[in-house]
GUFI-216556 format. One record per atom (N, C-alpha, C): residue in three letters; x, y, z. Coordinates in steps of 0.001 Angstrom, whole numbers, plus 500000, padded with zeros to 6 digits. Example, Ala and Ser with C-alpha at 12.3 -4.5 7.8 and 13.67 -1.06 7.14 Angstrom:
<nodes>
ALA513190494310507800ALA512300495500507800ALA513200496700507800SER512850497750507080SER513670498940507140SER512900500030507870
</nodes>
This chain:
<nodes>
UNK883530755371758174UNK882816755252756899UNK883256754000756182UNK882357753393755365UNK882606752081754823UNK883292752097753478UNK884151753045753187UNK884704753143751848UNK885446751889751433UNK886120751221752373UNK886897750041752040UNK886009748892751589UNK885002748530752436UNK884232747365752038UNK883206747703750959UNK882817748985750803UNK881942749317749685UNK882664749156748363UNK883964749444748361UNK884719749258747131UNK884661747803746685UNK884759746893747658UNK884653745477747324UNK883220745110746953UNK882278745666747698UNK880867745367747449UNK880465745717746029UNK880914746849745538UNK880495747315744229UNK880963746390743115UNK881899745518743410UNK882379744592742406UNK881619743280742409UNK880871742992743504UNK880278741670743619UNK878772741655743756UNK878164742703744261UNK876704742675744480UNK875996743006743182UNK875163742125742672UNK874638742275741321UNK873785743510741148UNK873047743925742162UNK872223745115742029UNK872959746369742443UNK874209746251742829UNK874955747400743298UNK876237747591742499UNK876258746998741298UNK877504747003740546UNK877847748373739998UNK879130748742740054UNK879632749772739170UNK879880749046737866UNK879085749327736850UNK879002748436735708UNK880178748642734769UNK880939747587734563UNK882093747629733685UNK882113746363732857UNK882952746341731843UNK883110745141731046UNK884491745158730417UNK885047744003730085UNK886366743965729473UNK886385744743728162UNK887374745576727978UNK887532746373726754UNK886292747183726444UNK885602747640727484UNK884345748361727282UNK884621749760726752UNK883705750298725943UNK883858751686725502UNK883883752627726698UNK884691753645726618UNK884722754623727700UNK883385755336727786UNK883041755790728970UNK881785756511729166UNK882088757999729242UNK881497758743728349UNK881714760181728326UNK880943760844729446UNK881260762095729712UNK880594762804730797UNK879101762899730554UNK878702762979729280UNK877274763098728988UNK876641761743728707UNK877366760667728980UNK876762759354728829UNK877611758429727987UNK877133757213727731UNK877874756264726920UNK878151756808725525UNK879239756366724919UNK879687756949723664UNK879204756221722420UNK878594755035722569UNK878119754325721385UNK876900755067720849UNK876956755628719637UNK875829756437719137UNK874703755571718594UNK873530756147718480UNK872441755467717798UNK872772755354716315UNK872444754227715709UNK872695754057714285UNK871715754907713496UNK872035755150712205UNK871175756012711385UNK869773755434711255UNK869680754133711018UNK868380753463710999UNK868247752712712317UNK867325753103713187UNK867216752456714503UNK867019750954714381UNK867636750233715286UNK867525748775715270UNK866266748297715987UNK865513749194716559UNK864313748798717294UNK863069749164716503UNK862010748430716751UNK860774748652716011UNK859595748932716915UNK858406748799716360UNK857187749128717103UNK857045748309718393UNK857358746993718400UNK857210746261719669UNK858047746839720807UNK859163747493720475UNK860028748055721513UNK859490749347722103UNK858584750009721405UNK858042751274721907UNK856539751185722148UNK855995749972722058UNK854557749763722265UNK854312749208723666UNK853086749328724150UNK852775748675725430UNK852945747172725300UNK853373746535726381UNK853432745079726385UNK852009744521726338UNK851900743262725975UNK850580742634725892UNK849879742717727239UNK848625743048727212UNK847781743213728406UNK848032744517729154UNK849032745308728735UNK849248746609729383UNK848249747626728845UNK847808748492729718UNK846915749567729282UNK847031750717730272UNK846749751932729849UNK846809753062730781UNK845830752848731929UNK846224753185733165UNK845332752994734311UNK843989753693734093UNK842910752947734273UNK841576753508734117UNK841033753456732701UNK841859753048731732UNK841440752991730333UNK841237751544729911UNK840321751333728925UNK840054749998728392UNK840233750004726888UNK840771748936726311UNK840878748871724848UNK839504748720724219UNK839318749336723057UNK838040749264722350UNK838319749124720864UNK837258748902720083UNK837390748970718629UNK837248750424718200UNK837846750757717067UNK837820752148716621UNK836429752583716180UNK835643751670715698UNK834346752010715121UNK833468752746716129UNK833017753898715766UNK832105754671716586UNK832757755427717717UNK834072755280717894UNK834768755949718983UNK835774756960718456UNK836495756586717402UNK837581757411716876UNK837112758100715595UNK837227759413715494UNK836775760131714307UNK837709759928713107UNK837248760315711948UNK838023760135710715UNK839319760936710715UNK839356762045711409UNK840552762886711392UNK841667762419712297UNK841495761270712957UNK842507760766713894UNK843632760066713120UNK844778759823713782UNK845906759169713111UNK845704757657713002UNK844755757252712182UNK844464755839711989UNK845521755203711103UNK845477753871711036UNK846414753164710163UNK846260753635708721UNK845013753766708268UNK844780754215706900UNK845356755604706635UNK845196756514707609UNK845712757872707425UNK847231757878707335UNK847884757063708150UNK849348757024708128UNK849879756330706889UNK849175755312706400UNK849592754663705154UNK849497755642703988UNK848469756463704001UNK848332757464702939UNK849485758468702983UNK849881758890704177UNK851020759804704314UNK852299759139703814UNK852481757863704137UNK853677757143703696UNK853731757047702173UNK852585756753701531UNK852565756678700069UNK852904758020699450UNK852363759091700031UNK852644760423699501UNK854131760750699607UNK854806760218700642UNK856239760462700823UNK857086759434700085UNK856441758608699234UNK857136757591698426UNK857915756593699292UNK857303756193700385UNK857923755205701274UNK857263753862701020UNK858069752884700626UNK857551751564700331UNK857077750847701577UNK856147749927701403UNK855572749225702548UNK856616748412703303UNK857695747979702623UNK858730747211703305UNK859559748068704256UNK859426749388704146UNK860169750305705015UNK859263751042705998UNK858043750553706149UNK857067751297706943UNK856218750326707744UNK855990750652709011UNK855096749842709852UNK854288750784710724UNK853030750409710993UNK852163751252711813UNK851248750367712644UNK850945750828713841UNK850057750090714740UNK849227751080715521UNK847909750854715593UNK847001751741716322UNK846361751005717487UNK846209751714718600UNK845625751152719810UNK844596752138720363UNK843307751870720199UNK842272752763720735UNK841905752392722173UNK841661753424722977UNK841269753231724375UNK840098754153724692UNK839312753757725704UNK838260754638726188UNK838088754454727688UNK837462755443728328UNK837100755338729740UNK835842756162729956UNK835110755829731004UNK833884756553731308UNK832712756087730454UNK831543756588730794UNK830317756236730080UNK829532757493729758UNK828684757368728737UNK827782758461728393UNK828506759760728084UNK828009760849728681UNK828609762161728412UNK830025762279728959UNK830392761430729905UNK831727761486730489UNK832731760577729773UNK832273759928728715UNK833169759029728006UNK834287759806727307UNK835505759302727453UNK836661759871726764UNK837306758789725917UNK837930759196724824UNK838565758244723922UNK839940758775723502UNK840840757839723262UNK842184758167722779UNK842581757117721751UNK843199757570720668UNK843812756659719709UNK845319756858719754UNK846027755792720105UNK847490755800720163UNK848005755071718931UNK848811755761718126UNK849352755171716907UNK850873755271716929UNK851529754151716648UNK852986754084716637UNK853462753788715223UNK854491754495714817UNK854988754396713445UNK856481754131713450UNK856928753211712596UNK858351752974712360UNK858598753118710865UNK859515753987710490UNK859833754215709080UNK861348754173708915UNK861822753431707934UNK863261753278707724UNK863735753883706407UNK862867754658705768UNK863232755241704476UNK862648756639704373UNK863431757574703855UNK862977758936703592UNK862283759560704808UNK862939759535705976UNK862252760017707190UNK861969761514707172UNK862798762303706470UNK862577763751706463UNK861235764096705829UNK860943763451704676UNK859669763723703998UNK858500763230704839UNK858666762085705465UNK857589761534706282UNK857330762417707495UNK858410762829708160UNK858260763662709358UNK857563764973709031UNK857923765565707899UNK857297766825707493UNK855804766628707230UNK855458765546706534UNK854052765290706225UNK853254765001707493UNK853858764250708432UNK853174763942709688UNK852969765206710512UNK853951766105710502UNK853820767354711249UNK852646768179710732UNK852498768238709413UNK851368768979708836UNK850036768324709219UNK849992766985709137UNK848753766283709477UNK848417766443710953UNK849440766489711808UNK849213766645713242UNK848590768000713551UNK849059769022712868UNK848488770358713068UNK847028770381712608UNK846777769832711423UNK845414769835710884UNK844462769003711735UNK844944767872712257UNK844060766959712981UNK844062767144714486UNK844898768075715002UNK844981768262716441UNK845620767081717160UNK846545766397716460UNK847201765245717080UNK848314765700718016UNK848634764842718957UNK849823765009719788UNK850901764102719200UNK852034764665718827UNK853108763894718194UNK854343763911719088UNK855027762772719146UNK856254762679719944UNK857200761659719327UNK858452762062719126UNK859462761110718689UNK859777760149719830UNK860059758905719471UNK860407757896720467UNK861868757480720277UNK862749758426720496UNK864177758159720402UNK864783758448719058UNK863958758700718048UNK864448758969716700UNK863307759540715877UNK863605760409714877UNK862533760879713986UNK861896759740713200UNK862537758574713188UNK862023757436712437UNK861130756536713285UNK860967756882714547UNK860071756151715439UNK859192757192716129UNK857906757189715810UNK857027758293716202UNK855776757753716894UNK855352758472717935UNK854081758224718594UNK853129759356718229UNK851934758996717816UNK850904759977717484UNK849651759662718284UNK849017760695718815UNK847803760484719603UNK846725761477719211UNK845531760955719097UNK844338761801719053UNK843568761517720338UNK843039762551720956UNK842229762368722155UNK840996763228722113UNK839939762759722779UNK838730763573722860UNK839008764853723640UNK840127764873724379UNK840640766098724984UNK842159766016724961UNK842808767178724930UNK844271767206724953UNK844797766556726236UNK844100766787727344UNK844523766224728611UNK844549764698728550UNK843525764104727928UNK843477762650727793UNK844631762142726935UNK844885762835725833UNK845982762427724947UNK847320762523725659UNK847536763606726396UNK848796763774727121UNK848962762721728213UNK847862762354728852UNK847920761357729919UNK848385760006729372UNK847808759596728241UNK848204758318727643UNK849632758398727098UNK849991759526726517UNK851369759716726040UNK852362759560727178UNK852122760245728284UNK853064760194729407UNK853135758795730010UNK851991758107730043UNK851997756739730560UNK852880755842729703UNK852723755920728384UNK853489755030727520UNK854977755376727545UNK855321756648727546UNK856734757032727617UNK857352756484728906UNK856617756588730002UNK857119756058731269UNK857324754557731221UNK856361753820730656UNK856483752369730568UNK857670751973729693UNK857825752646728568UNK858926752316727650UNK860270752636728292UNK860355753755729004UNK861616754127729648UNK861995753116730731UNK861048752739731563UNK861330751759732616UNK861782750434732021UNK861086749998730984UNK861428748717730360UNK862803748774729692UNK863065749862728984UNK864336749995728267UNK865507750070729237UNK865360750851730304UNK866456750986731276UNK866702749674732013UNK865639748957732356UNK865819747666733031UNK866527746688732102UNK866110746639730841UNK866763745744729887UNK868224746118729689UNK868505747419729671UNK869890747875729523UNK870740747404730695UNK870217747580731911UNK870962747170733089UNK871200745660733084UNK870164744891732742UNK870302743436732707UNK871355743005731691UNK871400743671730537UNK872395743340729514UNK873808743611730021UNK874004744764730658UNK875352745110731101UNK875802744197732237UNK874888743870733157UNK875231742927734231UNK875595741572733631UNK874801741103732656UNK875100739821732012UNK876439739867731287UNK876751741017730692UNK878038741137729984UNK879199740991730946UNK879022741506732160UNK880089741392733144UNK880221739964733644UNK879106739320733858UNK879127737952734359UNK879682736980733323UNK879373737241732043UNK879787736341730970UNK881024736834730218UNK881574737989730653UNK882726738581729965UNK882426738769728478UNK881256739305728185UNK880789739445726802UNK880729740911726400UNK881604741306725489UNK881567742672724972UNK880294742904724151UNK879833741881723431UNK878628742033722604UNK877425742407723460UNK877268741735724606UNK876158742068725500UNK876313743474726059UNK877554743865726347UNK877784745209726868UNK877369746261725842UNK877756746050724584UNK877389747003723530UNK875875747079723391UNK875189745927723458UNK873728745941723391UNK873136746752724542UNK873703746580725741UNK873219747336726893UNK873408748821726730UNK874580749223726245UNK874838750650726063UNK873963751234724963UNK873686750459723921UNK872764750932722881UNK871366751166723465UNK870944750302724376UNK869654750509725031UNK869673751755725903UNK870786752006726581UNK870902753224727381UNK870806754452726487UNK871458754408725343UNK871360755521724405UNK869933755728723915UNK869232754608723697UNK867844754738723253UNK867013755423724328UNK867205755011725590UNK866471755646726685UNK866793757127726768UNK868069757471726632UNK868462758880726685UNK867806759668725562UNK867730759061724373UNK867131759754723241UNK865627759948723427UNK864971758977724071UNK863526759101724289UNK863221760176725325UNK863915760159726464UNK863658761156727504UNK864925761348728344UNK865775762317727964UNK867062762492728646UNK866967763010730071UNK865804763498730493UNK865689764024731851UNK864937763078732779UNK864683761859732328UNK863933760907733147UNK864759760455734343UNK864109760338735488UNK864804759894736687UNK865351758492736553UNK864597757597735891UNK865060756221735749UNK866315756170734894UNK866411757029733882UNK867628757073733063UNK868802757580733885UNK868589758615734667UNK869697759176735452UNK870168758210736534UNK869257757435737111UNK869675756435738103UNK870583755396737463UNK870225754961736248UNK871051753986735541UNK872377754604735101UNK872310755818734571UNK873528756499734109UNK874518756687735256UNK874009757061736427UNK874895757275737572UNK875615755986737952UNK874883754874737927UNK875496753596738281UNK876527753169737241UNK876304753555735974UNK877284753260734928UNK878557754086735114UNK878399755326735566UNK879535756244735610UNK880272756244736947UNK879630755761738012UNK880282755795739323UNK881576754984739280UNK882647755596739758UNK883958754970739715UNK884747755329738483UNK884091755869737449UNK884769756322736239UNK884764757847736151UNK883600758402736419UNK883439759851736397UNK882490760201737540UNK883052760328738743UNK882214760501739926UNK881459761821739928UNK882023762864739319UNK881318764146739266UNK880035764011738450UNK880127763329737298UNK878936763121736464UNK877962762180737160UNK878478761147737826UNK877603760219738546UNK876856760938739666UNK877550761791740389UNK876930762546741476UNK875787763406740953UNK876020764076739815UNK874976764925739223UNK873762764093738812UNK874004762904738264UNK872885762068737833UNK872126761476739013UNK872828761082740081UNK872122760611741274UNK871213761710741815UNK871732762931741850UNK870916764044742358UNK869705764273741473UNK869898764189740161UNK868766764408739262UNK867747763285739402UNK868216762047739550UNK867303760912739684UNK866411761042740904UNK866920761689741958UNK866194761793743225UNK865491763137743404UNK865582764008742406UNK864960765328742524UNK863439765202742621UNK862826766097743379UNK861378766031743593UNK860594766267742307UNK861144767074741396UNK860413767417740182UNK860770766531738998UNK861495765438739224UNK861939764611738109UNK860748763896737478UNK860808763707736176UNK859772762942735483UNK860229761490735381UNK859293760580735346UNK859559759142735288UNK860594758761736340UNK860236758862737611UNK861190758548738675UNK861613757087738632UNK862769756772739205UNK863215755375739214UNK862315754523740084UNK862210753222739793UNK861427752336740672UNK862042752293742053UNK861270751847743024UNK861699751920744430UNK863023751208744672UNK863243750045744053UNK864479749299744322UNK865697750002743726UNK865502750829742687UNK866605751643742164UNK866761752913742993UNK865654753450743463UNK865714754678744257UNK866474754465745549UNK866216753341746236UNK866885753100747507UNK868394752953747299UNK868803752323746208UNK870230752200745919UNK870831753548745546UNK870075754357744807UNK870565755694744467UNK870775756533745722UNK869846756431746678UNK869999757168747942UNK871253756719748679UNK871460755397748764UNK872620754869749483UNK873918755276748796UNK873959755178747463UNK875191755521746733UNK875487757018746815UNK874442757839746675UNK874660759276746771UNK875156759638748155UNK874568759070749193UNK875040759349750546UNK876492758959750731UNK876869757785750217UNK878257757331750316UNK879206758298749593UNK878808758731748389UNK879674759629747618UNK879831760979748312UNK878752761460748910UNK878835762739749621UNK879749762626750834UNK879680761505751543UNK880595761311752664UNK882043761216752184UNK882263760565751055UNK883619760449750522UNK884209761812750159UNK883337762738749762UNK883833764079749412UNK884297764858750642UNK883794764469751801UNK884213765062753078UNK884046766580753103UNK882918767060752569UNK882621768489752614UNK881508768734753630UNK881763769639754547UNK880801769891755614UNK879450770321755054UNK879487771094753969UNK878228771597753415UNK877376770489752788UNK877972769321752535UNK877218768206751954UNK876501767360753004UNK876820767562754278UNK876297766669755310UNK874771766671755420UNK874088767825755359UNK872617767768755430UNK872012766942754290UNK872582767054753087UNK872080766267751961UNK872371764787752184UNK873588764479752655UNK873924763081752945UNK872973762500753986UNK872671763273755011UNK871747762829756051UNK870383762508755464UNK869879763386754598UNK868539763206754031UNK868469761956753154UNK869459761750752282UNK869372760612751365UNK869634759289752090UNK870500759294753097UNK870735758057753846UNK869529757705754728UNK868858758719755282UNK867611758450756005UNK866572757849755068UNK866533758350753827UNK865605757793752841UNK865972756351752500UNK867277756072752382UNK867711754707752079UNK867294753739753179UNK867405754166754440UNK866986753317755558UNK865463753154755560UNK864750754231755302UNK863287754167755299UNK862756753267754185UNK863487753203753057UNK863046752418751904UNK863695751047751834UNK864359750615752902UNK865183749418752809UNK864386748154752500UNK863082748163752710UNK862291746972752376UNK862344746680750878UNK862694747689750070UNK862808747508748625UNK864202747049748214UNK865091746885749170UNK866468746496748884UNK866715745116749482UNK866952744136748628UNK867107742763749100UNK868510742460749601UNK869438743399749464UNK870833743132749813UNK871105743451751287UNK871435742462752129UNK871750742742753532UNK872942743683753694UNK873954743555752851UNK875129744411752980UNK874780745866752689UNK873859746083751736UNK873420747454751447UNK872607748024752604UNK871758747191753194UNK870943747659754320UNK871837748063755490UNK872805747206755792UNK873750747544756851UNK874520748808756500UNK874971748908755259UNK875779750060754859UNK875055751376755015UNK873775751410754647UNK873008752651754777UNK872897753061756243UNK872636752089757116UNK872511752402758548UNK873854752876759116UNK874912752151758763UNK876222752501759308UNK876681753869758791UNK876482754131757507UNK876871755436756965UNK876035756563757566UNK874798756257757904UNK873971757259758573UNK874545757563759962UNK875030756538760653UNK875696756765761937UNK876924757646761757UNK877715757371760708UNK878901758192760425UNK878528759647760142UNK877427759833759441UNK876978761199759135UNK876638761943760420UNK875948761283761337UNK875616761926762616UNK876876762243763414UNK877890761379763354UNK879153761691764041UNK879735762982763491UNK879780763091762174UNK880373764283761553UNK879570765550761860UNK878265765376762035UNK877421766529762333UNK877389766838763826UNK878000765987764639UNK878070766242766074UNK876870765765766858UNK875957765046766224UNK874781764526766925UNK875096763106767406UNK875842763014768501UNK876414761741768931UNK875380760783769507UNK874315761305770117UNK873283760409770639UNK872692759568769507UNK872364760244768421UNK871822759522767263UNK872859758582766680UNK874121758995766671UNK875188758154766127UNK875315756861766924UNK875290756960768255UNK875388755762769086UNK874204754823768839UNK873021755386768747UNK871833754549768524UNK871927753815767190UNK872371754510766145UNK872475753891764834UNK873618752887764767UNK874707753184765451UNK875806752214765502UNK875323750915766148UNK874575751034767218UNK874046749856767903UNK873141749044766982UNK872191749704766340UNK871245748976765485UNK871915748422764234UNK872904749143763686UNK873573748649762478UNK874405747407762785UNK875092747390763923UNK875867746200764292UNK874952745028764647UNK873838745315765280UNK872870744248765578UNK872375743613764283UNK872077744463763300UNK871623743950762001UNK872734743152761324UNK873950743690761333UNK875068743028760667UNK875348741662761276UNK875348741584762598UNK875625740305763255UNK874586739255762869UNK873362739684762687UNK872282738752762374UNK872273738332760910UNK872676739241760000UNK872428739002758574UNK873678738857757708UNK874847739258758168UNK876015739266757288UNK876865738003757366UNK876567737126758278UNK877278735852758326UNK878776736036758490UNK879545735358757625UNK881012735377757748UNK881618736738757437UNK880854737620756810UNK881365738970756535UNK881343739861757780UNK880557739472758776UNK880362740359759922UNK881650740710760670UNK882537739757760999UNK883731740136761759UNK884562741228761098UNK884678741180759771UNK885430742228759067UNK884843743607759336UNK883524743734759200UNK882880745034759386UNK882928745482760842UNK882818744519761759UNK882920744855763181UNK884299745434763503UNK885359744765763051UNK886725745239763327UNK886973746593762661UNK886422746778761475UNK886578748068760789UNK885979749193761631UNK884790748965762155UNK884138749989762982UNK884877750176764307UNK885299749095764926UNK885912749181766254UNK887302749823766220UNK888111749459765210UNK889531749823765252UNK889999750766764163UNK889329750790763006UNK889937751426761841UNK889216752660761312UNK887910752679761399UNK887161753759760747UNK887400755083761467UNK887985756082760778UNK888229757372761440UNK886946758083761849UNK885832757768761203UNK884573758400761594UNK884150758004763008UNK884624756857763465UNK884258756391764803UNK885130756997765907UNK886185757740765531UNK887128758268766534UNK886441759069767635UNK885526759982767331UNK884871760730768417UNK884062759846769363UNK883546758715768852UNK882758757822769714UNK883654756964770606UNK884842756666770141UNK885739755799770919UNK886130756431772264UNK886015757718772383UNK886352758402773632UNK885268758235774698UNK884123757761774279UNK882970757627775169UNK882840756168775621UNK882560755946776896UNK882461754588777412UNK881345753787776757UNK880362754477776183UNK879279753765775505UNK879789752984774301UNK880844753494773668UNK881403752807772504UNK881933751432772907UNK882701751392774005UNK883256750118774461UNK882147749134774821UNK881071749631775408UNK879962748752775763UNK879298748160774521UNK879129749006773495UNK878516748515772258UNK879426747487771592UNK880743747771771577UNK881675746825770961UNK881696745495771716UNK881648745557773036UNK881617744319773822UNK880335743531773554UNK879254744251773367UNK877951743631773137UNK877923742840771833UNK878632743347770805UNK878559742722769487UNK879872742080769046UNK880812741911769944UNK882117741346769596UNK881944739888769146UNK882278739575767891UNK882101738189767420UNK883033737219768118UNK884224737666768529UNK885144736772769238UNK884601736398770605UNK883990737362771296UNK883412737077772611UNK882269736076772486UNK881475736239771445UNK880361735309771239UNK880879733909770940UNK881986733848770159UNK882544732540769809UNK883163731859771017UNK883710732683771960UNK884387732113773129UNK883432731723774235UNK882153732077774125UNK881189731778775177UNK881007730272775309UNK881133729692776500UNK881047728226776640UNK879661727708776282UNK879670726544775705UNK878395725935775312UNK877634725485776554UNK876325725455776480UNK875491725015777607UNK875638723511777811UNK875656723091779058UNK875721721676779385UNK874339721069779232UNK874278719777779064UNK872967719123778938UNK872072719457780129UNK870859719859779856UNK869932720203780923UNK869957721664781289UNK870945722432780748UNK871033723867781021UNK870555724646779805UNK869971725810780021UNK869775726758778933UNK871032727599778854UNK871351728178777683UNK872583728942777557UNK872660730107778521UNK871538730648778960UNK871578731853779779UNK871785731562781267UNK871386730354781737UNK871417730128783176UNK872797729714783669UNK873109730053784875UNK874374729674785491UNK874186728370786261UNK875294727613786485UNK875157726336787213UNK874498726497788568UNK874839727578789303UNK874241727737790615UNK872746727998790544UNK872307728634789434UNK870882728878789275UNK870156727556789054UNK870842726630788304UNK870228725334788040UNK869999724555789356UNK870967724676790294UNK870853723957791563UNK869659724416792392UNK869270725691792231UNK868205726256793060UNK866824725835792585UNK866743725228791394UNK865415724934790869UNK864750723782791597
</nodes>
């Protein structure tokens, strides 16, 4: 098993980092400890669709003739704010109408986003009453002071647009959080780290059960609280998870979870390790890191050794070393020697003559010692073969 070189890898591969920073706040079992401030530092642009973004199948329209008077329009929300004695300097609202279909099949949705920094209790109460009266769908976006309101020609349409926007905001927020923390490590910047953790908290507040949040949380906690990281990796990869992680995060989550399960050395974990490592290999086109690709294949070979399926283990060992020799460059000899001489997972294979053949086939020293071809010879032909031509 690759525990030795993965420990080094996690410190240097930018997409595989166990994220840390100098003098960083400790990470609690339930997540980062930096709390959300009383007045959120984010506004409507942070919870709104990006420019040109729209729900799949929906088109932006003007409100006239599409959205009824009882919908959460800008005018309706301004009236609620005035009633709650909230000054315009503490209140912002934005409405986005969409429609799809034609004629009798036409559907419409009005998406309205609100940011209020004053007297949120009175505003929230008034909005709740208006939502009941108007049949609106209401959802907090990480704080009672940041609210999404939707009217739809059907509840299903409103829920569809709501779920789309929550997913887009979660993906964007988690990606920005990860980028901030990686930058903080590269630049040794505590300020960037704090910004990243605040973004993670915002994502958690918006949707704490989202797969994309759990994938990020697991990567933050791995190496600090492995039990919590293991739970989050499992949640991120669960079949019923909402807002699953993007493919490039999913493949890393599969590889990391498989590695952690192997490190636990529990027989009952092997079927799960096998499944997630097979997924990591199947999804490897989404992973740009050669060392990660090799690691998933090699750890899958180790899993088969532990499960006693040696035919599969030999096949995977062969393909993983072939890949490593081609793609790992100067790192390859280290990994080859680790597999040949040091990894205890390889012990059952070393007793079989096939192991020696595979090691001879991929031995970097043997390749280096092979004599260079003489002028007029191809590397494969022997001198006596040249004479016969």
